[in-house]
N, C-alpha and C positions, 0 to 999 in steps of 0.2 A: 050296392050291393056289387059284386066283381063283376063282368059277366063271362061265364063259358068262353065265350072268341078271346078273351085274354089267356087261356089256359088249356094252349093246345094239347093232347092227345098224348103227342112225344117232340122232342130237339134233334134236329137231324144234326150229330155230330159229324164227321168228315174231312181229310186231308186233301185239300186243294189240289196237292200231286194226282192224287185218285179220283178227283173228278178230269183234268186234263186231261189222266192219260187213258180212262177209259169214261168219257163223259158219256153215253148213250147209255154204258151199265148201270154206272154210277144212278143216274135220271131213271132208268127205269126201275131199280130198285125200289125207290124212293117213292115214285109213283106206286108200283106194283102194293107195296108195305103200303101207304095211302087208305088207297082202293081197299083192299079186302081187311083193314082195320073196319073203312066206313060201312064193307060186310056186317063185320063185326058186332058196330058199337049199334045198329040202322041207322033208319033215315032220319032221324029228328037233327042228326047233327052234321052243320052245312061243313065241307069239305075242307074250308080255309080255317076250321077249328079243330082240325083234329090233326094235322103236324105244321113243326113252324120250319123252313130251310131260309138260312138268313139269304138264300139269292133270289130266293121267289118276293121277298116278305119286306127286304131291304130298300126304302124308298128314297128318293134325289134329297138331302136334305138331314136324313135320321144320323146321327151319334153313332155308331157301329156299334161302340164296345158298347154304351151306354143300352145299346136296343139288344142287345147280345146277352148282357148282364142280367137285363130285365126278363130274359125269355128264357134262361137256364133256370131265372128266382121265379117262375113262373109256371114250364110246361111237367103238365103233368110225369113223364116219364124223357128221358133220353134211351137214344139207338144211339150209340157208338159202333162207328163201322173201323176194326184196326186193321190193321196193316204196318209192314213196317214202316210206310209212310205219314199214318197218323202220330204214329214210339215218336216219331221222330220231330214232329211240328210241335213248338212253344205252343201255339194257344190251342192246340189240339187237349193240350195240358190241362192248361190253364180251364177251359170248355170242361174236361172229363173230372179235374178234381173238385172245383165251385159245384160239380154236381155230387158229386161222392159226399163233399163236404155236408151238400143242405140233407140225402138223406141219413146221414149219421148223427147229423145234430136233428131231425123229428126224431128217431130213435131214443135218445139223449130223453128230449122232453116229451114224447109220447108214451115211450117203452116198446113201440111199432115199427119192426125194421119191412119194407117197403120194398123188394126187389124195383124201385124204377130207374137203375142202368142200363141197359138191355145191350151188351155187348153181341156184335155178328161179326164173325170171321172173314175181312175181305177177301183179307190176301194171310198165307200163314206167317206168325211173327218166331220170332227163338224168344221162348216164353225164360226161357236164364239174363235174358238181357230186361227184363220189365220188372218193376219197381213190387216191392212184396206188398203191396197195395193195391195193384190190376191182378197180380196173380189169383187173388183170393175171389173176384167174379168170377162164375163157373161164363164160359160163351158156348159151348155145345153141350147137350143134350141125346140120346139114343133117339130118339126120335125124327132127330135133323139129318141121320143117315152120317155114312163113316165118307162119303166120298167130300160133305162139306164140312166134317170135320180133319179132313185129313188135304184137302185142298183152298179151303175156303168158295163162297159163297160166288166173287171172277170165275173161276176156272166153271164152274158149272154156266152162268151164264155165255165166257168165252167156248163153252164144249157142246153145247144146245141140250142139255140134260135138264128136260122143261121141268120133271116129274119130280126131279129130286130140287130143284129149284122152287116149282110152286112149296113144297112141300114147307120147304125152310119159310119161305114168306109166313106160312097158319103160321108154323111155329110161333115168330117174333111176334107176329098182328097179335095172339093170342096172348100172347105174355107184356103188351103195351096194355090191352084192353084188361087183363085182372088187376097188372098196380096201377093202371089209372084210376081204377075201380076206388082204393086206398085210401086217396086221397092226401097225396105228400102235400104236408105243409109246405105255402108260400115264405122261398127265401126273402128276404128285405132288400131292396137296394144296398147294392154294394160293385165296390173298382173290382173288377176283369183284371184290370191291368196287372195290381197287388197281388194276385194270383200267385201261387210260387208252386206253379206244377209237379205230381211226381213223376213226370217225364216231359223232355229225354231224363237223362240218369245223370245225377251227377259228374263229369266226366270231363277231364282238359281237351278243349273242341283241341282238332286237326289243323295245324297251323295251314293257311291259306293258299291255296297251289298260283296267286299270280299277283303280285307285289300291286301296293295298290297306294296312293296319297291318303296320309293320317293329318288332320290338320290341331296342331298343338291348341289350344288358347288356356293362357297364365290369370289368375286373380293372387296376386302378391303383396305383400308395402313393400316399402323401400326405407331403404335406409336414415334420409334425411327425415321422415317423419315418425321415426322412432320416439317416443320421450325417452328426453337424457337420463342415462342411468339403467334405461331397459336393457334385462339384461339379453333380450332377443334377437338387439339391431347390432351386435356381435359381429359373428358370422355367418349370423341369419339373414340379413339383407345387403342388398348393394343399391345403386343407384337409380334401377330398373330392378320393376317388377319379376324380370329371369331368371336376376342374379339373386336371387332367394336359396337359401338351403337347407332346409329344417335338418335334416340329417348328420351329424358327427361323429369325424370327421366323414367329412364330403368326401365318397369314392371320384364324384365326376363335381368341377366348379362350384355343380347347381345343378338342381332337380332339374328346371330346365334340359340342362345338357346332357345329365343323367338319362333322360324319358327319353332326346331323342337319337340318342344312344343304341337305348333297346330296341327303337320304330325303326330305324336304318338295320340294326340287326337281324331282324327278321327279314327284313325283304323289302321296307316298302320305305317312301320318302316321306318329307314332314315337311312342315312349314309351322312358325310359332309368331303366336302378335296375341297382347294383351286382352280383354276380358274388356267392353264396353256397352256402348248403347245400341252397337246394331248387332249383339249378339246373339239373335232370334236370325233374324234376315239369313246373316253368314252360315248358321248352322243350317239352315232351309237349304240357302245356295250350296254348301257343300254337299248334303246331302242329294242335290239335282246333276249337282256335276259326280256322280257317283264315286264322294267323297268320305271314313269314318272322320268323328271331331273326335278330342277327347279334353275335359276340364280337369287341371291342376288348381285345386284353392287351395289357398293357406287358409286356415281354420278364424288362426286370429281378425283377419281383412272381412271372411265373407261377407259379413253382416254391417259392415264398413261401410260410410256415404258414397265412397270413388264406386263399388261393386256390390250394392245390394239389388240395386233395381233391376240390372241383368241378371243377374243369379237367379231372383226370385218367379222374373219372367220367365227362363228358362223352365223352372219348375215348375209354373201351371201353364208349359205349353207340351207337342209333342212332339221331339229327339228321339225314335227309339233307334239312331246310328251315332250315336251320342255315345259320351261318358263319362263318368263324373268322379277323380280321385283328389279326395283332401288325408294328407298324411296325419301321423304323429310323429310332431319333431322330438329329438332323442332330448333336447329340453323342456318337453311340456311335462308339466303337472301331469304326475301315476294318479291322484286323488286329488278329494279336495272340494272347497267352494268353486275354484278360479277353475279344476278339472270339468266339473260342475257344466256351468255359466260358456266355457267354453265349449264343449260340442254343445248346450239348449240354444244356443247362437247360431251351429250349426244347422239346426234340427230349424230352427226354425225359417233358416233361410229355405233351406230342401224339402217345405214340408210335404208333400205330394212324396220325393222322391227319396226321404228318408226311409219309406216303408219297404223298401229296394233295395236297403244294402245288405238284406243275407241271401239276397234273389238267389238263383242258380244262374239268372241271366249272363250275372256278373257285368253290370253296366253305371252301376255307382257304390263306390269303396269308402270308408271313411275309417280314419285313426290305420293308415295304411303304413304297415311299420317298416321301416330300412330292408328289414330282413326277405320279406314277401313284397315290396315296389316293384324290382323287375320283373317277376311273372306274374304276378297282379298284373300290370300291365301290357307285356304280351299276352295275357286270354282274354283282358278286356279291348284290345287291337283285333285281334284274333275275333274273336264273337261280335265284336260289331261287323268289321270283315262280311263273314257270313250269313248277318243277317243283311247286311244290303245287299247279297247277292240271293241269301236265299230265300225258296218262293212265297214265303209266307210272312217276310218283310218286305221285298222289293217298290220299287215308284212304280216300276209300267207294267210288268208282267206276271204280278204276283196276286198275293189275295193274303196279309195278317200285320198291319204296321200296329207296334205293339200299341201308339196308343192315336188316337186323331186323324187330321190329314194333315198331308205336305201341301203341294204350289198345288189345288182347282184337285176336286175332284174326290171318292170314292175310296174305301176300304179297295186295299191286294189288285192298284189300278198298273194305269202306264206312266209311263216316265212322267207324266203331266197328271194325272189323273189323283194320284194320292199314294196310302199306305195300305199295307196289304192288310186281309184277314184272317183269323184263324179258319183253317177246314176251310175258304169257303176259295166261292171257285171266281175272283171278282184278282185280278193282281196287283200289285207293288209296286215294283221298280226294277227297272231293267238294269244288271248287274253291269254295264259301261263299259266301255272301252279301260283295257289295263294299258299299264305304262310301263312294256318292256318285258327283259329277262330280271328273272330275281336274283339279288344280289348278295353279295358275299362279303366279307372286309371290309364293315363301315368305318367311315370317320368323319368325326364332325368338325363342323367353318370352326378355325382357328379364333374368329372374336367374335364374342358374347351379348356386345354394345350396343346390337339393335335387332328387332328378332328379323328372322329372316329362313329362309329353306333349305334343309340339309339334305344331299344327297350322299347314298352310299356312292364310293367306285364299282363300275359295271364290270361284271363275273358274264360276263353271257345272260267266350258269352248269358189266419186262419179264419178258414173261414169255422168257426165254434165250431167245434166236433173233429178237426182235422188242427192235430196239434202238431202236425211240422208245417204250416202251411203262415207263409207270414203275410199281412194285410197294412 
């Protein structure tokens, strides 16, 4: 029988930026809420059974994403600390969506709707920018006071409005107690990384303000290896994998050249090399060097002997600042068994990432058309750059790596400590030095016979019951 200590009364979901900005205040609210809840439920409940917060309960060696998913699935309620930073956090969005899906699943299964997701307004947010699903849940009520509804709980703490603050804490603790008593169903094991959150909203990300290095890795066929009479051997392949041109007629001589032109046109520099067995180590090193990576993968050879092991190893590991693009060529079969077999092969290689193909992060895209390639690549590079610099996903001073750990250490820590965790206080990666002023008027090197570095001329990114979520 499951021990009650494995079902905390509330899961504390908050943005790491809020924790860093107001460390003492976030801690104070968490502790005060937990203590008030303890008084309400009585002395028979141990303090560790009252609340779960990642920074207190994660231990060295824990798989942070798995642990968070487990506690999201077991905690009786979730207290969400609403703020602009909260709604800008990818992983706070995943936490919110996963728990919301759990509430709706319980409603579907039992007919009982438990208000177990308890929002707390930390700082005012703009309602018009929130998803409809978020706006459905009331975050204020009359007995919480007008000052709280207008300015948020953080303002009450900053201005020492003790009575108003304590009243909000009491109301929230009572809501947690009452909802916890109704026994929300436990959510089976799930992959938090695969949850597509309701926020941030699906808007094109801003272009990164600073240029950076983008490493391109290509897995593609070669003309000498194509079967005699294979229609794909004509303009599709050349002597080297970076000669691959899936779109006809090609705007640039090859897809790699086109990708480099897009990347340098966005103000970055780029290198190009073939995918090989050392891919995982190269991606880790790139991230450690504050560089993002993009894989260009030919669907016809993804499952072949040359690339399969390296691509599968990538799929099984955690590379949150790497994007993958798998184009659908102009002459690829539009339907029928050959088309089905082609994409089934890609799905078999990218078993884990296949679930992310429609994710708002925009870091895994398949069947990319000629018309959307440039814009998809631009967004992908920008999302990866922003994640590298973002508080949630940095290696050295943030808290929210998309999956797993990088060199040494746990979620959201420093340059050598690991990726960032969702809405936590642990950092995950330093922005790192940038490479000079933005660039315009990009050109491409004349030769494409060898992998090379391309520089522009210097001129001064459902749980059952959540029909919109992909898993």
